[in-house]
KEKE-162110 format. One record per atom (N, C-alpha, C): x negated, y, z; residue in one letter. Coordinates in steps of 0.001 Angstrom, whole numbers, plus 500000, padded with zeros to 6 digits. Example, Ala and Ser with C-alpha at 12.3 -4.5 7.8 and 13.67 -1.06 7.14 Angstrom:
REM KEKE-162110
486810494310507800A 487700495500507800A 486800496700507800A 487150497750507080S 486330498940507140S 487100500030507870S 
***
This chain:
REM KEKE-162110
392037526844612878M 392478527541611674M 391511528670611364M 391178528859610092D 390249529910609704D 390944531259609779D 390382532193610583T 391023533473610817T 391169534268609528T 390102534311608731M 390145535120607509M 391193534579606539M 391238533255606397H 392193532655605483H 393611532942605944H 393872532804607245S 395201533052607783S 395610534493607547S 394704535428607797R 395031536841607616R 395339537125606154R 394551536553605246R 394799536782603824R 396158536242603422R 396506535065603971S 397797534466603620S 398943535368604065S 398823535904605276V 399872536789605784V 399986538026604913V 398829538629604586L 398862539867603828L 399333539640602401L 399029538471601869K 399499538176600522K 401015538105600495K 401587537530601553S 403040537470601627S 403629538857601801S 402880539751602482L 403371541106602670L 403430541857601346L 402601541482600391A 402603542160599101A 403927541984598378A 404645540930598698C 405935540677598057C 407085541337598805C 406904541641600074G 407977542262600854G 407420542770602158G 407432544083602358F 406775544682603507F 407710544634604702F 407839543467605301G 408772543300606405G 408114543178607753G 406799543303607803S 406103543119609086S 406382544266610034S 406572543934611322L 406685544969612359L 405315545364612863L 404450544375612995A 403073544621613427A 402265543390613098A 401158543601612399L 400365542462611948L 399879541609613101L 399376542253614170A 398827541477615287A 399894540620615943A 401148541074615933D 402215540292616539D 402509539035615736D 402140539013614467M 402408537859613626M 401310536815613734M 400167537241614237L 399032536324614330L 399037535637615681L 398694534397615727S 398595533694617004S 397374534182617750S 397322533892619063A 396195534363619880A 394865533860619340A 394849532655618793S 393590532100618299S 393106532807617055S 394011533548616359E 393641534216615119E 393367535701615334E 393708536213616488N 393509537623616783N 392155537802617459N 391202538504616835P 389853538616617413P 389822539342618745P 390850540112619057L 390892540842620318L 391801540187621342L 392346539021621014A 393219538337621960A 392463537986623237A 393182538011624363A 392566537650625637A 392015536237625585A 390801536049626113R 390154534746626085R 389845534271627499R 389699532983627640Q 389400532400628939Q 387962532734629347Q 387755533151630584P 386391533415631061P 385645532114631308P 384351532226631582H 383545531039631870H 383873530452633241H 384248531322634186H 384610530888635533H 385657531851636084H 386240531515637195A 387293532352637772A 386758533755638050A 387365534790637485P 386865536151637681P 387376536774638969P 386614537711639492K 387079538545640594K 387612539876640065K 387101540306638912A 387503541579638317A 388146541347636960A 389189542094636675K 389824542068635367K 389299543170634461K 388760544212635085R 388361545380634296R 387267546147635051R 386599547044634326V 385516547862634894V 385787549332634605V 385548550183635599I 385483551622635393I 384059552051635726I 383333552513634723F 381947552951634916F 381912554476634951F 381392555029636037I 381290556480636228I 379832556863636008I 379532557429634845F 378152557720634461F 377776559139634862F 376756559240635721M 376193560519636141M 374960560801635296M 375146561484634189Q 374086561681633207Q 372989562598633738Q 371755562150633596G 370613562984633941G 369806562508635124G 370357561626635949G 369605561067637061G 369748561835638356G 370819561581639137P 370948562214640454P 369790561795641361P 369396562692642247S 368316562392643186S 368854561523644318S 368398560283644375H 368860559370645418H 368424559823646806H 367234560445646893V 366745560864648203V 367452562111648715V 368295562720647891D 369097563857648324D 370579563516648396D 370916562242648166T 372330561873648122T 372652560703649054T 372114559513648731F 372494558310649459F 371337557542650092F 370099557957649859D 368940557224650365D 368157558135651319D 368511558086652591Y 367967559008653590Y 366519558644653914Y 365613559610653775K 364191559407654044K 363670560513654970K 363745560294656304P 363285561316657262P 361827561709657070P 361026560812656534R 359598561108656381R 359367562290655432R 360265562484654488L 360106563605653552L 360153564936654289L 361030565036655298A 361107566278656074A 359866566465656932A 359371565368657494R 358193565468658370R 356945565877657609R 356851565453656341E 355636565706655565E 355872566708654441E 356954567458654538D 357288568441653504D 356116569395653264D 355746569550652002G 354672570463651619G 353296569844651570G 353123568656652134E 351813568004652104E 351530567439650711E 350254567478650329M 349852566927649043M 349483565459649227M 350070564621648383M 349817563188648457M 349717562619647059M 348950561532646948R 348820560848645664R 349951559819645539R 350644559855644407F 351737558923644145F 351453558133642869F 351597556834642986D 351464555939641831D 352760556040641043D 352747556848639998D 353976557165639278D 353796556925637784D 354654556096637211A 354518555720635806A 354689556916634885A 355627557787635189R 355877558939634302R 354697559911634315R 354165560193635488T 353013561080635575T 351812560475634865T 351617559170635064F 350476558515634419F 350623558540632906F 351825558329632412A 352046558340630965A 351774559716630383A 352037560759631169R 351856562121630672R 350421562602630831R 349802562280631965E 348487562836632270E 347369561797632300E 347721560520632162R 346742559438632138R 345891559371633402R 346471559804634505T 345750559717635766T 346747559737636907T 346328559216638058I 347163559294639253I 346811560589639956I 347786561477640074T 347525562806640625T 348269563011641937T 347909564078642623S 348558564427643882S 349759565333643616S 350758565177644472H 351976565981644343H 352396566462645731H 353177567549645753R 353635568100647017R 354919567410647451R 354894566772648598V 356091566123649139V 357183567167649320V 358408566782648962M 359542567715649035M 360635567120649909M 361060567877650912K 362069567385651856K 363444567273651206K 364355566557651872N 365748566546651457N 366307567957651609N 366979568431650603L 367495569793650669L 368846569894651372L 369482568743651609W 370784568750652257W 370759567782653441W 371406568145654546P 371383567275655727P 372146565979655509P 371670564930656150F 372323563621656116F 373006563356657457F 374100562606657405R 374655562069658648R 375365560754658342R 375627559991659392Q 376224558675659219Q 377747558769659148Q 378316557824658386H 379764557837658160H 380323556425658268H 381607556358658625G 382335555100658637G 381851554140659705G 382534552995659771Q 382125551960660708Q 380776551368660332Q 380443551440659049S 379166550895658581S 377993551788658957S 378272553057659297G 377198553970659672G 376307554369658516G 376837554344657299K 376029554671656117K 375628556143656115K 374327556374655865W 373822557739655752W 374190558321654389W 374836559476654395V 375205560178653169V 374903561652653370V 374390562311652335S 374062563729652473S 375327564575652382S 375179565828652750A 376303566773652729A 376796567046651311A 376088566565650296L 376537566757648922L 377841566029648624L 378094564912649327F 379238564075648986F 380141563823650202F 380788564849650724P 381649564645651899P 382882563791651602P 383388563822650382H 384583563038650048H 384240561567649824H 383188561289649047I 382768559899648845I 382359559293650179I 381789560115651079A 381371559632652396A 382529559018653177A 383754559457652895Q 384919558917653580Q 385261557490653127Q 384605557032652063H 384915555713651502H 383752554735651621H 382755555048652439V 381557554203652492V 381878552779652943V 382941552595653721D 383256551248654194D 383886550380653108D 384155550976651940D 384652550212650788D 383572550013649729D 382398550626649945I 381372550699648899I 380174549824649238I 379559549268648195C 378270548584648313C 377221549444647626C 376276549967648407F 375202550797647853F 374000549916647535F 373534549975646312L 372339549236645900L 371180550219645856L 370339550186646891Q 369278551162647049Q 367922550663646556Q 367897549479645953G 366655548965645393G 366700548868643881G 367471549763643248M 367571549730641792M 366250550135641137M 365953549520640023H 364841549963639175H 365170549591637739H 364547550279636791T 364965550133635402T 363804550358634453T 364097550327633165E 363108550572632122E 363372551942631500E 362304552574631021G 362445553867630369G 362191555009631331G 361255555895630990I 360911557011631869I 361487558335631367I 362104558307630189A 362780559491629653A 364272559189629538A 365067560240629406H 366520560067629413H 367014559148628300H 366524559379627087G 367011558580625960G 366833557092626156G 365586556627626358P 365371555188626556P 366099554627627771P 366056555353628902A 366688554834630120A 368204554781629986A 368793555771629312T 370241555773629105T 370652554630628195T 369891554424627136L 370174553293626249L 370048551972626987L 369030551871627842F 368824550622628563F 369985550338629510F 370475551371630174M 371593551175631088M 372849550749630341M 373043551271629132H 374251550963628375H 374140549692627547H 372935549363627085T 372802548266626126T 371796547197626519T 370968547442627546G 369947546477627918G 368704546539627065G 368562547611626269S 367379547763625422S 367015549238625366S 365715549549625354I 365302550955625341I 365160551520623940I 365115550667622919N 364899551219621577N 365699550526620476N 365936549224620589L 366655548512619534L 368151548804619612L 368830548681618481V 370276548887618441V 370952547612618932V 371487547680620153R 372134546515620768R 373564546873621180R 374431545886621329P 375802546163621785P 375794546705623213P 376751547573623496S 376873548151624829S 377576547186625773S 377514547500627073V 378144546647628082V 379631546478627786V 380301547579627424G 381719547502627122G 382027546618625935G 381176546680624899A 381378545833623727A 381206544358624077A 380184544032624878W 379992542647625317W 381183542171626143W 381715543063626983T 382863542700627813T 384077542361626955T 384331543208625967L 385472542982625077L 385263541728624232L 384030541509623798Y 383704540306623031Y 383939539049623858Y 383585539112625130G 383717537923625972G 385122537646626446G 385914538700626665L 387212538518627308L 388404538919626455L 388197539712625404G 389336540203624651G 390062541295625419G 391220541674624923T 391954542788625505T 393128542317626352T 393532543151627285E 394724542886628094E 395966543548627499E 395775544496626573N 396885545251626012N 396663545404624514N 397489544756623716N 397319544786622265N 397667546132621649N 398189547059622442N 398567548368621926N 397549549455622248N 396438549071622872L 395384550019623209L 394018549396622932L 393011550223622632P 391654549675622533P 391255549048623861P 390454548003623809G 390024547347625042G 388831547996625693G 388196548967625004F 386974549618625503F 387062551087625113F 387111551973626123M 387252553400625861M 386274554195626710M 385737555266626137T 384796556137626836T 385320557559626766T 385375558231627925I 385996559548628035I 384929560635628074I 385010561557627126C 384093562703627040C 382623562284627046C 382219561378626157P 380808560956626140P 379909562014625530P 378635561948625889S 377639562846625333S 377191562350623960S 376872563302623087M 376332562954621772M 374811562810621811M 374204563129622950G 372754563032623064G 372305561780623788G 370980561567623803N 370365560447624527N 371023559108624206N 371097558813622933G 371705557567622462G 373026557793621781G 373776558789622262G 375038559141621625G 375938557941621401G 376468557792620185P 377396556692619883P 376820555297620132P 375496555168620168R 374925553842620446R 375284553372621850R 375622554310622744N 375972553937624111N 377354553299624210N 378161553414623171W 379445552694623161W 379625551915621856W 378485551545621277S 378505550857619988S 378682549348620126S 379195548746619070N 379255547292618969N 377972546727618377N 377112547596617765A 375866547173617121A 376134546031616146A 375524544853616394F 375699543743615459F 376902542861615779F 377601543133616883L 378860542417617112L 379875542882616078L 380887542089615768P 381919542536614827P 382498543885615232P 382890544658614239S 383236546066614453S 384405546279615382S 385279545294615538W 386446545511616381W 386100545577617870W 384834545321618236F 384432545389619643F 383799546731620024F 383752547688619112Q 383167548989619430Q 384091549776620354Q 383495550749621068G 384274551584621964G 385012552677621214G 386081553169621813T 386851554286621277T 386607555494622165T 386116556585621574A 385822557798622331A 387062558678622429A 387275559243623621I 388326560221623846I 387636561537624159I 387678562483623235G 386973563745623414G 385473563544623360G 384752564527623832R 383297564441623921R 382805565479624909R 381567565304625357A 380975566252626290A 380959567643625673A 381224568637626486G 381257570005625990G 382647570493625659G 383595569574625502I 384990569915625264I 385756569673626555I 386577570599626989P 387328570384628232P 388128569092628193P 388175568411629338A 388924567162629402A 390402567378629114A 390896568587629373S 392296568885629076S 392582568838627580S 391535568930626766E 391685568864625318E 391209567533624746E 390809566621625603A 390314565319625141A 391472564500624589A 391358564112623353R 392403563361622680R 391775562267621825R 392571561275621473I 392180560340620427I 392540560996619108I 391582561242618296R 391807562008617078R 392802561314616153R 393660562122615552N 394619561649614547N 395517560537615067N 395898560631616358I 396723559588616948I 398149559626616414I 398577560775615895A 399950560901615389A 399942561530614007A 400957561203613222N 401145561772611886N 402490562498611871N 402492563799612133P 403766564515612251P 404530564635610940P 403892564349609812S 404565564512608520S 405283563259608049S 405173562134608800R 405822560896608375R 406528560257609574R 407664559650609344T 408331558892610400T 407586557589610624T 407867556922611735L 407228555641612012L 407567554614610947L 408802554603610472D 409186553651609423D 408409553916608141D 408244555186607802E 407473555520606595E 406011555110606761E 405455555353607938Q 404066554963608183Q 403902553451608156Q 404910552734608682R 404855551279608663R 404814550761607240R 405633551362606345G 405617550956604949G 404280551231604282G 403718552419604582Q 402400552750604037Q 401345551763604506Q 401396551438605798L 400407550527606357L 400540549129605753L 401765548654605587D 401960547330604990D 401368547271603590D 401591548341602830L 401043548372601468L 399517548390601515L 398950549234602381L 397492549326602488L 396895547994602931L 397533547337603893Q 397015546062604372Q 397107544980603299Q 398143545044602490A 398260544077601403A 397138544276600385A 396825545538600074L 395726545823599151L 394392545381599742L 394220545638601038N 392994545180601706N 392897543659601692N 394068542996601817G 394082541538601766G 393586541008600431G 393974541688599357E 393482541296598036E 391968541477597951E 391470542568598557Q 390021542792598559Q 389312541704599356Q 389918541253600445M 389308540217601260M 389212538898600516M 390146538649599619Q 390057537430598817Q 388814537439597946Q 388360538624597560R 387148538728596735R 385892538817597588R 386083539093598908S 384928539207599807S 385176538403601074S 385252537081600939P 385525536264602130P 384427536426603179P 384858536439604431G 383895536558605517G 383453537972605805G 384101538973605205D 383747540364605441D 384357540812606762D 383586540687607849T 384132541011609178T 384386542509609335T 383609543352608640E 383836544786608764E 385174545181608165E 385509544626607001L 386806544907606403L 387925544358607278L 387724543173607814D 388732542591608689D 388928543467609925D 387834544019610458A 387935544895611622A 388669546183611276A 388410546715610085V 389118547920609650V 390613547655609570V 390981546499609019M 392396546152608909M 393035546036610291M 392322545420611226S 392841545309612587S 392974546683613235S 391993547566612980S 392025548893613594S 393183549716613051S 393515549555611754Y 394659550270611191Y 395944549888611919Y 396109548599612128D 397332548155612768D 397363548569614237D 396194548500614910L 396125548954616290L 396444550442616369L 395917551231615444A 396171552666615445A 397664552953615304A 398355552166614484F 399807552355614349F 400515552097615674F 400138551012616346R 400794550671617609R 400438551660618714R 399217552233618654M 398781553170619682M 399639554430619713M 400255554787618596Q 401050556012618548Q 402169556021619579Q 402674554849619894T 403809554764620803T 403394554677622268T 402105554380622550Q 401693554162623927Q 400585555085624395Q 399538555296623580A 398366556052624019A 398685557491624441A 399487558254623676P 399741559638624110P 400353559720625500P 401265558826625818G 401889558848627132G 400919558507628237G 400027557560627979I 399055557160629009I 398068558281629299I 397693559030628274L 396734560112628462L 397384561394628967L 398696561420629084D 399427562602629538D 399541562580631060D 398631563283631733I 398605563241633199I 399678564133633820I 400406564875632997S 401466565724633542S 402585564898634169S 402613563620633895R 403613562744634467R 403305562368635911R 402101562717636382E 401705562382637746E 402299563388638742E 402399562974639992T 402916563853641032T 401887564926641382T 402359566015641972Q 401454567065642406Q 400484566546643462Q 400941565625644302E 400067565048645326E 398906564309644690E 399201563556643625T 398134562816642932T 397169563762642246T 397678564806641606L 396805565780640953L 395875566436641966L 396411566769643136R 395568567367644185R 394527566378644681R 394889565113644757L 393959564083645216L 392685564075644375L 392828564269643073Y 391694564259642143Y 391040565633641990Y 391604566650642618G 391055567998642470G 391483568683641203G 392518568194640556I 393008568800639316I 393767570079639653I 393451571145638911G 394032572445639203G 393156573285640104G 392025572731640541Q 391097573453641411Q 389830573793640631Q 389253574921640944A 388018575336640277A 386920574311640530A 386177573984639507G 385060573048639629G 385448571602639414G 386484571135640115T 386831569711640072T 387866569367639000T 388510570372638420D 389611570098637486D 389174569226636316D 388054569574635696N 387651568882634474N 387341567407634718N 386481567126635707F 386127565723635953F 387279564984636619F 388089565704637381G 389273565082637964G 390203564538636901G 390355565267635806R 391191564795634697R 390628563518634093R 389298563477633947Q 388676562261633413Q 388956561063634319Q 388776561267635619C 388963560157636554C 390411559685636578C 391356560609636504L 392762560208636500L 393122559505635198L 392597559982634074M 392837559281632811M 392285557859632876M 391118557709633502A 390524556370633624A 391430555449634413A 392001555958635519R 392917555118636295R 394124554714635475R 394675555647634696R 395859555351633877R 395525554331632779R 394337554444632196L 393922553488631168L 393700552106631772L 393034552066632941A 392805550775633599A 394136550130633974A 395040550928634467E 396353550427634866E 397119549878633667E 396853550449632484A 397539550020631265A 396887548804630612A 395753548336631166G 395149547119630648G 393911547304629804G 393321548519629793V 392055548704629076V 390961547989629857V 390229547136629203R 389284546238629866R 388060546972630428R 387539547949629693Y 386319548645630113Y 386515550130629830Y 386469550942630892V 386641552386630769V 385391553068631305V 384851554002630536Q 383693554757631002Q 384068556221631135Q 383691556825632270I 383862558254632515I 382473558878632477I 382338560018631832N 381020560608631646N 380960562020632216N 380033562229633154Y 379761563588633623Y 378436564008633020Y 378486564883632033G 377262565291631368G 377537566346630323G 376568566557629465D 376689567538628399D 375874567055627214D 375742567910626222N 375028567525625002N 373666568201624882N 373111568686626006T 371832569374625958T 370684568396626147T 369465568899625914D 368279568066626101D 367980567844627593D 368533568692628453N 368351568555629897N 369711568323630539N 370182567087630535P 371579566816630896P 371865566940632381P 373002567553632694A 373636567608633999A 372657567529635182A 372473566313635734W 371731566136636984W 370215566269636814W 369725566684635672D 368287566677635381D 367620567954635887D 367429568049637207Q 366871569270637793Q 365360569142638033Q 364592569488637019H 363137569469637144H 362623570673637941H 363341571777637895S 362842572988638547S 363924573737639316S 365103573166639416N 366184573851640109N 367078572837640808N 366497572126641773L 367235571071642461L 368516571562643144L 368597572806643607P 369863573266644204P 371067573134643285P 370846573000641966M 371964572783641046M 372693571474641335M 372034570558642055H 372716569321642452H 373997569628643224H 374007570731643953A 375195571080644735A 376386571348643825A 376136571994642695T 377219572264641745T 377761570970641158T 376865570090640735H 377308568838640118H 378014567937641127H 377515567918642340A 378173567122643379A 379563567677643681A 379671568992643765R 380966569614644037R 381964569301642915R 381485569241641681N 382360568962640548N 382854567517640505N 382088566597641083T 382390565170640916T 382807564453642191T 382451564981643351D 382678564279644612D 384156563989644869D 384991565014644868Q 386411564800645136Q 387082563956644056Q 386811564170642756P 387428563316641737P 387084561835641896P 385821561518642182V 385436560111642353V 386108559527643590V 386091560283644691A 386755559811645911A 388253559648645674A 388835560574644923G 390256560466644604G 390559559222643803G 389679558890642856L 389864557674642059L 389822556435642943L 388846556365643843L 388741555209644726L 389987555087645608L 390439556214646152A 391620556184647011A 392868555780646232A 392997556299645022D 394177556011644203D 394212554550643772D 393063554025643374L 392997552612642999L 393367551726644186L 392857552102645357K 393090551268646544K 394564551266646941K 395193552413646948R 396583552471647391R 397539551830646391R 397128551708645137R 397954551058644120R 397661549569643996R 396709549072644777G 396349547666644693G 395453547337643517G 395008548346642800L 394173548111641616L 392721547836641961L 392273548275643138L 390877548065643513L 390582546591643740L 391622545794643959E 391436544362644191E 390916543640642953E 391257544144641771D 390774543482640542D 390130544466639558D 389737545636640066T 389007546613639254T 387643546852639881T 386586546736639097L 385227546992639568L 384835548412639184L 384470549217640179V 384008550580639938V 382483550603640068V 381833551172639060W 380370551245639016W 379985552722638861W 379183553244639789W 378757554654639766W 377248554709639680W 376718555592638816G 375271555771638787G 374765556525637590G 373504556961637700G 372796557574636590G 371771556619636023G 371049557071635002E 370108556194634304E 368847555919635124E 368515556792636094F 367408556578637023F 367568557556638184F 366602557565639100G 366639558493640222G 365635559606640015G 365167560191641138R 364200561272641033R 363116561081642087R 361997561750641886T 360814561535642714T 360951562184644086T 360180561680645067P 360184562286646407P 359328563535646493P 358676563899645444Y 357814565069645445Y 358347566117644471Y 357909567342644667A 358289568447643794A 357505568334642494A 358209568429641399E 357531568286640109E 356596569472639882E 355349569155639616R 354331570175639348R 354368571278640415R 354572570851641656N 354594571771642802N 355708572804642697N 356752572470641960G 357844573408641769G 359001573190642713G 360231573451642246T 361421573380643095T 362405572317642595T 361930571365641830G 362781570281641357G 362080568954641521G 362694567905641002R 362107566563641084R 362045565948639684R 361036565115639477D 360833564461638185D 361659563169638106D 361653562544636948H 362359561270636741H 361712560163637575H 362533559241638043N 362000558111638811N 362770556831638481N 362276556030637527P 362920554755637221P 362513553629638167P 361536553890639064G 360989552831639912G 361785552529641164G 362698553426641529G 363514553198642712G 364622554231642787G 365871553781642906F 366992554723642996F 368233553971643466F 369349554696643569T 370582554140644122T 371717554208643117T 372471553123643026Q 373771553109642367Q 374742552452643335Q 376051552572643069F 376974551849643938F 378070551149643163F 378567550062643763L 379688549285643248L 380787549274644295L 382008549160643820C 383141549147644736C 384272548388644081C 384992547604644874G 386181546951644339G 386040545458644205G 386614544931643139A 386818543506642950A 385554542679643161A 385575541790644153G 384510540827644352G 383270541342645028G 383253542603645464I 382063543213646064I 382226543296647587I 381157542940648317K 381185543111649766K 381291544602650087K 382278544995650870P 382430546420651181P 381577546848652368P 381192548110652387G 380526548690653547G 379137548181653808G 378385547846652755I 377023547337652955I 376023548138652135I 374786548041652529V 373655548559651761V 372798547373651384V 372492547249650108H 371625546161649652H 370333546761649115H 369215546249649618G 367923546676649118G 367486548017649680G 366305548456649269G 365792549725649753G 364509550123649058G 364180551392649179T 362924551912648644T 361922552073649787T 360700552462649454D 359671552681650470D 360015553903651321D 359143554266652236E 359436555342653196E 359619556707652540E 359163556824651310Y 359315558084650585Y 360462558033649570Y 360997556841649319G 362024556702648293G 361466556651646885G 360191556241646796H 359527556274645486H 359713554987644697H 359454553853645324H 359563552565644646H 360546551649645372H 361288550875644630A 362114549824645225A 361189548760645796A 361420548382647049V 360533547413647699V 361280546245648315V 362594546384648528A 363381545311649149A 364700545169648407A 365147543910648276G 366411543681647583G 366433544332646217G 365332544197645496K 365210544887644213K 366245544379643207K 366897545316642539V 367902544991641517V 367525545713640229V 367074544938639261H 366767545496637945H 368074545743637198H 368041546635636215M 369262546923635463M 369795545670634773M 368920544771634356H 369383543485633807H 370172542702634866H 369734542794636136D 370457542117637215D 371832542750637432D 371898544074637332M 373187544758637455M 374142544287636361M 373651544227635140H 374482543758634026H 374948542323634249H 374029541468634686A 374383540066634931A 375458539955636006A 375356540800637035T 376312540760638140T 377680541259637710T 377712542318636925I 378985542842636426I 379688541802635564I 378949541173634657L 379548540129633826L 380040538968634678L 379268538606635702H 379668537508636575H 381002537813637254H 381169539028637742L 382414539400638401L 383591539373637438L 383327539582636160L 384365539509635138L 384639538074634698L 383905537116635264G 384097535719634905G 383226535252633768G 382166536006633461L 381300535685632325L 379888535346632801L 379365534251632303D 377984533847632569D 377092534558631559D 376234535464632038H 375424536281631131H 374497535437630261H 374142534237630696T 373267533384629884T 374039532671628773T 375353532610628912R 376194531937627904R 376911532917626987R 376959534183627386L 377608535188626554L 376613535651625489L 376550534909624400T 375559535162623366T 376230535367622011T 375483535984621119Y 375952536173619741Y 374755535960618822Y 374933535140617829R 373832534827616924R 373748535862615814R 372586536455615713Y 372386537514614725Y 370941537476614245Y 370768537565612957D 369428537635612363D 368546536466612797D 369158535280612904G 368396534074613157G 368129533734614597G 368681534503615543R 368457534187616960R 369689534577617768R 369790533990618965N 370873534339619871N 370484535574620680N 371421536506620799F 371231537703621601F 372207537688622768F 371824538368623858R 372735538565624972R 372418539912625611R 373328540419626430L 373149541722627064L 371885541766627893L 371575540691628608T 370426540667629515T 369158540120628860T 369167539980627534D 368009539481626785D 367594538115627337D 366387537965627871V 365965536680628443V 365760536821629957V 366343537869630536E 366129538129631959E 367475538248632673E 367443538794633877G 368653539070634626G 369082537949635547G 369430538314636785H 369935537373637773H 371134538002638475H 372130537186638751V 373282537660639489V 372859537959640931V 373273539103641458V 372923539488642820V 374000538906643753V 373825537665644137H 374847536960644917H 375018537553646312H 373974538207646808E 374033538740648170E 375115539820648340E 375533540466647253I 376516541541647376I 377929541080647047I 378088539779646725L 379400539287646319L 380203538843647538L 381467539199647541A 382358538827648655A 382688537354648576A 
***
């Protein structure tokens, strides 16, 4: 059945009598663009929570222990570095910089973790660390876009949009893709955009960076001047008028998406405010996330909201630790000790999220992805007290549905400069995430402008070695 024709028929009937309770409830699953769809293969994960560490945490100071840095601290060495070469057009010498925080082993797996993350260290036996990550883009903007969309410059759909396009939603009363407190910089809305996919697959932002998470809301979620019945009548009339417009513009997917979003917004009034209201949680749970404590309160709220959204059936949830400046969060070019502040703000909330998901049984079908857009160099930038960008080798981690727990996959060289073993390109990460969701990245395509597009472009391989 043609979706547009069916929708027009329904809306035309509404013009004669506004008796609909909810438009989406009247449409069959095959006619609802956000209806849940069958995956390509049996999935291990139903949903994803992506924890974005904006700015590039230093892997050699967090999860990738390199004793050689301490032994050779202060020595001048030549490093083959793409960013330095792009800036100075030559391979230059740099001063090796030691790890600023001590490392020790944790868990039965014996994973080395620095003192920056004592809470996450307690969960290493549930985590898979990918220490051979590498990516495209040597500046924040391109690398951030690449991590979110698989492209450093073109406008492409984000990972969340592709996920929603491939699988649909689990809850018809909530958006299937939501991002909490996102940054307006380094790609901004393009990081949760639908791009050329139909508009109903775009992400919904809750708050933005720079605004306290306690004030993060979905804008205009309620209309205090009208009752629900009055709003329903208004919406029926508006949808009927839009239906008449669609008869004159058949195939207008943007208008169809707007009509769907209006009806979703009406239904969200009854569910979204309650889900985002963390005051309903126990004091024990709030303490678990560090809510009410200095430093951890803000990000703890984000992490708890993410758990509540995932529990309610939101397919893809992104949590963002960052700001709207040109030098975001973890970007310490000349003041690496600031990593301690950012780690303190995020360590307990992330660990609390992992613990909460596990005790509720949600970790069995929820994939947690943690990471920044790149890592940082093993040397002091310009002989200073910080580290430069390093897209050639860094660490991210996965935890939960379908992932082997308590392992390290891949590695960098003795300095932590380049990925040399078990290399995982960002396209491979995307392919693996889609695979765990039951989607074949080579088959998840959308035809636009005369060619088929996919998240992984013409590359990407599933990292089978890390799958349970």
